[in-house]
KOLLUM-893469 format. One record per residue: residue in three letters; x, y, z of N, C-alpha, C in turn. Coordinates in steps of 0.1 Angstrom, whole numbers, plus 5000, padded with zeros to 4 digits. Example, Ala and Ser with C-alpha at 12.3 -4.5 7.8 and 13.67 -1.06 7.14 Angstrom:
BEGIN
ALA513249435078512349555078513249675078
SER512849785071513749895071512950005079
//
This chain:
BEGIN
MET514547614773513247544771512547534784
LYS511247544784510447534796510447394802
LYS510547394815510547264822509347264831
LEU508747144832507647124842508147044853
ILE508047094865508447024877507447034888
PHE507546944898506646944909507446954922
LEU506847024932507447034945507346904953
PHE508346864960508246754970508346814984
ALA507546764993507446825006508746785014
LEU509546875017510746855025510946975035
ILE510746945047510847055057512347085060
ILE512647215058514047245060514147375069
GLY515347415072515547535080515247665072
PHE515147775079514747905073516047955067
VAL515947985053517148025046517048165040
THR515948225041515748355035515448465046
ASP515348585042515048695051513848665059
ALA513848685072512748645081512148765089
GLN512048875082511448985088510048955094
SER509749005105508448985111507849125115
TRP506549125115505849245120505949245136
VAL506249365141506449395155505349485160
THR504849445172503849535179504449645186
LYS503949765184504449885191503449945200
ALA503650065205502750125215501450155207
ASP500250135214498950155208498750305205
VAL498050335194497650475192496650515202
PRO496650635207495650675217494250645215
ALA493850635202492450605199492350545185
GLY491550445183491350385170490550475161
ARG490850465148490150545138490450495124
HIS489550535115489750505101489950635093
HIS490550625081490850735073491650845079
PRO492650815087493550915092494450975081
ILE494851095082495851155073497151115080
SER498051045074499250995081500451025073
PHE501551055080502851095073503951095084
SER505151105079506351115089507151235086
LEU507651295096508551415095509651415106
ASN510851435102511951445111512051335121
GLY511851215116511951095124510751065133
LYS509651125131508451095139507251075130
GLY506251005134505050975127503951055132
TYR502951075122501751165126500551095121
ALA499451115129498151075126497251195128
VAL496551245118495851365118494351335114
THR493451385121491951375118491551225116
GLY490451205109489951065107488651045114
THR488050935113486750895119487050815131
ASP486450855143486750775155485750665157
SER485950595168485250465170483750475172
ILE483250605173481750625174481250685161
GLY482150695151481650735138481750885136
GLN482450965144482551105143483851155137
SER483751255128484951315122485651385133
THR486951385133487851445143488751545138
ASP489351625147490451715144491651675153
ASP491651555158492751505166494151505158
VAL495251525166496551505160497451435170
TYR498051325166498851245174500251235168
GLU501251235176502651225171503351105178
TYR504051025169504650895174506150915174
ASP506850885185508250885187508750745187
PRO509450695176509950555176511050525186
ILE511750625190512850595200512350555213
SER511350635218510750605231509450515230
ASP509050485217507850405214506650465222
THR506450595220505350665227504650755218
TRP503350775221502550875213502350995222
ASN502351115215502051245222500751295215
VAL499851365223498751425218499051575216
LEU498951615203499251755200498051845199
SER498251965197497152065195496252015183
ASP494952045184494052005174494352065161
PHE494051995150494152055136493252175136
PRO493652285131492852415131491752415121
GLY491752335111490652335101489452255106
LEU488452235098487252165102487652015105
ALA486951965116487051825118486651745106
ARG487351635103487051565090487551425090
SER487151355080487651225077487851225061
TYR488351115056488551095042489551195035
GLY490351255044491351355038492651285034
ILE493651355030494851305024495951405027
GLY497251345028498351435030499651375024
THR500651455023501951415018503051505024
VAL504251475021505351555027506251605015
ALA506651725016507651785006508551875013
ASN509851855012510951945017510751965032
GLY510451865040510351875054509051935059
ILE508051965051506852015055505751925050
ALA504651905059503551825055502451915048
TYR501751855038500751925031499451835032
LEU498351885036497151805039495851885037
GLY494851805035493551865034492551775027
PHE491451835021490351765014489651685024
GLY488851585020488051505028486651565030
ALA486051525041484651565044484351575058
THR483551675062482951675076481751575076
ASP481051575086479851485087478751525076
THR478851645071477851695062478451765049
THR479751795049480251885038481551825032
TYR481651825019482851795012483751915013
LEU485151895012486051995015487151995004
LYS487752115002488952124993489952224998
ASP489952255011490852335017492252265018
PHE493352345019494652285018495552365028
TRP496352285035497152335047498552275046
SER499452355053500852305055501052295070
PHE501852205074502252185088503752175089
ASP504252265098505752275100506052205113
PRO506752095114506952025126507952095136
THR508752185130509752255139509052345149
ASN507952405146507252485155505752445157
GLY505352345151503952285153502952375147
THR503252465137502252555132501652505119
TYR500352545117499652515104499452645097
THR499552645084499252755075498152715065
GLN497152795064496152765054496552825040
LEU496552735030497052775017495852795007
ALA496152824995495152844985494252714983
ASN492952734983492052624980492352564966
CYS492152434964492252374951491252434942
GLY491552454929490552494919489552394915
CYS489852274920488952154917487652164926
SER486852064924485652054932486051994946
SER485252024956485451964969485251814968
ARG486151744975486051594974486651524985
LYS486351394986486951304996487551184989
HIS488451114996489150994991489951034979
PRO490651144977491451174965492851104967
ALA493651124956495051084956495851214958
MET497051194965497951314966499451254966
ILE500251314957501651274956502551394955
SER503651394962504651504960505851464953
ILE506351554944507551534937508251674937
GLY509351684944510151804945509251914951
ASN509152024944508352144949506852144944
ARG506452024939505152014933504351904940
ILE503051934941502151834947500951814937
TYR500651684935499651644926498451584933
VAL497251624929496051584936495051544925
GLY494351434927493351394917492551284922
LEU491551244913490651144916489751174928
GLY489151084935488251104946486851124941
SER485951154950484551174947484051304953
ASP483151374945482551494949480951464949
VAL480251574951478751554952478151494939
THR478851504928478351454916478751304913
GLY479751264920480251124917481751114917
ASP482251004911483750984911484351064900
LYS485551114903486251204894487551134888
ASN487951184876489251144870490151264867
ASP489851384872490651494869491851504879
TRP492851574875494151594882494551744883
TRP495151784894495551914896496951924902
LEU497652034898499052054903499052174912
TYR499652154924499852264933501352294933
ARG501752424930503152464931503352534944
ILE504252474952504652524965505252664964
ASP506052684954506752814954505852934953
ASP504752924945503853034943502453014948
ASN502152904955500852884961499752884951
THR499952814940498952824929498552674925
TRP497352664919496852534914496652544899
THR496952444892496752434877496152294874
GLN495152294865494552164861495452094851
LEU495551964853496351874844495451784836
ALA496051704828495351604820494551504829
ASN493351474825492651374832493251234831
LEU493051154841493451014841492650954829
PRO493250874820492450814809491450704814
GLY491650654826490650554831489450624837
LEU488550534842487350584848487550664861
GLY486650754864486750824877486650724888
ARG487250754900487250664911487650734924
HIS487350664935487850714948488550604955
HIS489150634967489950534974491050464966
PRO491750544957492750484949494050454957
PHE495050394951496350384956497250474948
MET498350524954499150624946500550634954
PHE501550664946502850694952503850754942
ASN504850814947506050854940507050744940
ALA507350684929508250574928509350614918
GLY510650624923511750664914511550804908
GLY510850894915510651024910509551044900
GLU508750934899507650934889506250914896
LEU505250964891503950964897503150844892
PHE502650754901501850644897500550644905
ALA499450604899498150594906497250504898
GLY496250454906495250364900494550284910
LEU493950164906493150074915492050164920
GLY491550134933490450214938489050154932
HIS488050234934486750174929485750294926
SER484650254919483550334916482350254916
GLY481450284925480250194927480750054931
PRO480149954924480549814927481749764920
THR482349854912483549814904484849844911
ILE485649734914486949754920487949744909
PHE488849834907489749844896491049774899
LYS491749734888493049674888494049754879
ASP493549854872494349934862495350024869
TRP496450054863497550124869498150224858
TYR498450344863498850454853500050524858
LYS500850584849501950674852501750804845
LEU501950914852501851044847503251094843
ASP503551134830504751204826504551344830
THR505251394841504951524846505551634837
ILE506451594827506951694818505951724807
SER505551614801504651624789503151634793
ASN502851604806501451604811500651504803
THR501151384802500451274795500451154804
TRP499451074803499250954811499550834802
THR500150724809500450604802499850494811
MET499050394804498550284812499750184813
MET499950134826501050044828500449904829
ASN501249804833500749664834499649664845
GLN498649584843497549574853498149514866
PHE497649554878498049494890497749344890
PRO498649264894498449114893497649054904
GLY497349114915496549064925495049094922
GLU494149054932492749094930492649244932
GLY491549294926491249444927491449494941
ARG491849614942492149664956491649804958
VAL491249834970490649964973490849994988
ALA491050124991490950175005492050105014
GLY493250095009494350055018495250175021
THR496550155022497550265024498750235015
GLN499550335014500750325005501950405010
PHE503050365005504250445009505350414998
ASN506450484999507550464989508850454997
MET509750384992511050364998512050314988
HIS513250374988514450334980514050324965
GLY513150414960512850414946511650324942
TYR511150244952510050164949508750224956
GLY507650174951506350214957505750084963
PHE504950104974504349994981502850014983
ILE502049914982500649924987500449824997
LEU499649855007499449765019497949765023
SER497449645025496149615031495049675022
GLY493849705028492749745020491749635018
ASP490649665011489649575007490049504994
GLY489449384991489749314979488649344968
ASP488649254958487749284947486249274949
ASP485849224961484449224964484149334974
HIS485149424976485049534985484749485000
SER485449375003485349325016486749275020
PHE486949235032488249205038488849085031
MET490149085029490948975024491448895036
ASN491748775034492248685044493548735051
THR494348795043495648855048495748995044
GLY496549075051496749215048497949225039
GLU497649205026498749195016499549325015
MET500849295012501749405009502449374996
TRP502449474986503049454973504049564971
ARG505149534964506149634960506049654945
TYR506049784940506049814926507449864922
ASN507949804911509249844906509049924893
PRO509250054894508950144882509850114870
ALA511050064873512050034862511549924853
THR510849824859510349704851508849694850
ASP508149784857506649784856506149654861
THR506649604873506349484879506049494893
TRP505149404898504749394912505349264919
LEU505749274931506249164939505549164953
GLU505049054957504249044969505249014981
PHE505049094992505849085004504949025015
GLN505649005027504948945038503749035043
PRO502548985044501349065048501449105063
HIS500749205067500549235081499749125088
PRO499849105101499049005108497549025106
GLY496748925106495348935106494748955093
ASN493448975092492749015080493249155075
SER492949175063493249315058492349415065
ARG492649545064491849645070491449755060
TRP490249805062489749915054490150045059
ALA490750125051491050265054492050285066
PRO493150215066494150235077495150355073
GLY496050375082497150475080498450405080
SER499550485076500850435076501850545075
PHE503050525080504150615078505450545078
VAL506450595072507850535071508750615079
ILE509550555088510550615096511850535094
ASN512850595088514050515085513750405075
ASN513950285079513650175070512450085075
GLU511650145084510550075089509250135084
ILE508250045081506950095078506050075091
PHE505350175095504450165107503050175101
PHE502250075106500850055101499850065113
PHE498750135111497850145122496450175117
GLY495450165126494150215123493350125113
GLY492350195108491450125098490350055106
VAL489549975098488449885104488749745100
ASN488649655110488949515107487749435103
SER487849305101486749215097485649205107
SER485949235120484949225130484249365132
SER484549455123483949595124484449665136
ASN485649625141486249695152487249805147
TYR487549905155488450005152489749985160
PRO490649895155491849865163492749985164
ASN493449995176494350105178495750055180
ASP496049935175497449885176498249955165
LEU499549955168500550005158501549885155
LEU501749855143502649745139503749805130
SER504949745131506049795123506749675116
PHE507349705105508049605097509249665091
ASP510449605094511649655088511849595074
ILE511549685064511449635050512749655043
SER513849715049515049745042515749625035
ALA515849515043516549405037515749345026
ALA514449335027513649285017513649375005
THR513649505007513649604996514949584987
VAL516049554994517249544986517449404981
GLY516949304988517249164985516349094975
PHE515149144974514149074965514349134951
LYS514649044941514749094927513949004919
GLU513049064910512248984902512748984888
ASN512748864881513148854867511948844858
VAL511748944850510548954842510748894828
ILE511948824826512148754813511548624814
GLY510648594804510048454804508848454813
ASP508048344812506848324819507048224830
THR506348254841506348154852504948134857
TYR504548014859503147984863503147884874
VAL502347904884502047804894500647754892
TYR500447624892499047574890498947434897
PRO497747394900496547474900496547574911
ASN495847674910495747784920494347844920
PRO493647814930493947744943494247594940
ALA494947534950495347394949494847324961
LYS494747194960494347114972495347004976
ASN495946934966496846824969498246834963
ILE498246894951499546904943499747044938
ILE500947094939501347214933502447184922
SER502247244910503247234900503447374893
TRP504447384885504647504878505447484866
GLU505447594857506347604845507147724846
PHE508347714841509247834841510047844829
ASP510547954826511447974814512548074818
THR513348024827514548104832515448004839
SER516648044843517547964850517247954865
ILE516747844870516347834884517147724890
THR517647744902518447644909517647584921
GLU516647654926515947604938514547674938
VAL513647594944512247654946511947624961
ILE511347724967510947704981509547754983
LEU508847694993507547724997507547795011
ILE506847915012506947995024505548025028
ASN505348025042503948055047503948205049
THR502848255054502648405056503448465067
LEU504048375075504948425086506348435081
GLY506548405069507948415063508748285066
GLN508148185070508848055073508947965061
VAL510147915058510247815047509747685052
ILE508747625045508247495050508447385040
ALA509047415028509347315019510347365008
SER511047275002512047304992512147204982
SER512547234970512747144959514147164953
ASN514847054950516147074943515947054928
LEU514747064923514447054909514546914903
GLU514946814910515046674906513746604910
ILE513046644920511846584924510646634916
GLU509746554912508746584902507346614908
HIS507246604921505946634926506046674941
MET504946744945504846784959503446764964
ASN503246694974501946674980501746784991
VAL500746864989500446974999499246945006
GLY498746815005497446785011497446785026
HIS498646785032498846785047498846925052
LEU499047035044499147165048497747225052
ASN497847325061496547395064496147485053
GLN494847505052494247595043494847735045
GLY495147805034495647945036496447985024
VAL497148105026497948165015499448125017
TYR500048085007501548045007502148114995
PHE503548114996504248184985505348084980
VAL505348074967506347994960507448094955
GLN508748064959509848154955510748074946
PHE511148134935512048074925513448144927
LEU514448064930515848114933516848074922
SER517748154920518948124911520148164919
LYS520948054923522148084931521848164943
ASN520748134950520348204963519848344961
GLU519648384948518948504946517548484942
ILE516648554948515148534945514848594932
ILE514348514922514048564909512648604908
LYS511748534914510348564914509548504925
THR508548564930507648514941506248514936
LEU505548404937504148394933503348344945
LYS502148384946501248344957500448224952
VAL500248134961499348014958498448004970
ILE497147964968496147944978495947794979
ILE495947744991495647604994494247595000
GLU493447524994492047514999491747375005
ARG490847365014490347235020488947215018
//
């Protein structure tokens, strides 16, 4: 039976995972829309738009052991921004985007063992920028983005073994650019993004065997566009980007998608406001985040890392029953309803610090003394996190 309870303010010690974002060595130059990936334990930032608004052919390599960046030979294709890349079988595949005047559809591979690029067959699709690209085994999937006629919903398959492209079924949703996408559990997911003033929240899965799309549960946060994404341990993650007004969010939100349950779980955001068009790469169990444009219209060149392994394993969401936090936004009181076995509820700030707890016997919590901002309510059962919900406190 559903129970209605209220949180009581009780400051306690930190009892959950307390991962924090760590500042690393600065990228040699700030930029937005870099093509980013990791290979053989190193991270790469290729092309993008520099701080004076010019498309580049720059290539930077990051070594996490020495925490240093190396400047590599320039990308041999046209200088560009708005491109995309992925990794398959130890080789990077990248391309698309646009120069200052021309949309592109060229496609390249990069072998880190000898630092060489190979130009591959052009996509049979139209030239475009801001597309999606996902690798699964020996296949690479490309779709969405915008060409000279507008936003697209078509998808294409590149077969690595024979260097050929084949058109697939169109996404059933509207055409869009700046989407989010990833391989989660060996399955292809894509969605969100925008077209004109519309910021999307819809989410889709492609059955790569039957070549059919399925609409999944809608993303639970505000509409999202122009962030970055990665996958780890069978989950997909989206990080930062603009919100549903195509402007900066107060926090650089990070969400994890569980393909087994078709559910999203919010994780600790990166410091500062969200960023438009950043880059990221994963090395071991760390996500490295850089670039983009911040709320001051600056091109930050900092590199931030977050060890997500403990959180990836330790956070489990229970999708049985409904859980609500209200009012949201709140000013003085937070309450909730739940329909599952809960033994404790805790309130966490964006730094991952536990600032309040309830033993379920207290019937109210006064949050009027807390600063305005984003907080997270976590529902626990025998020290296991069942669900995490975001609440905004306003003043």
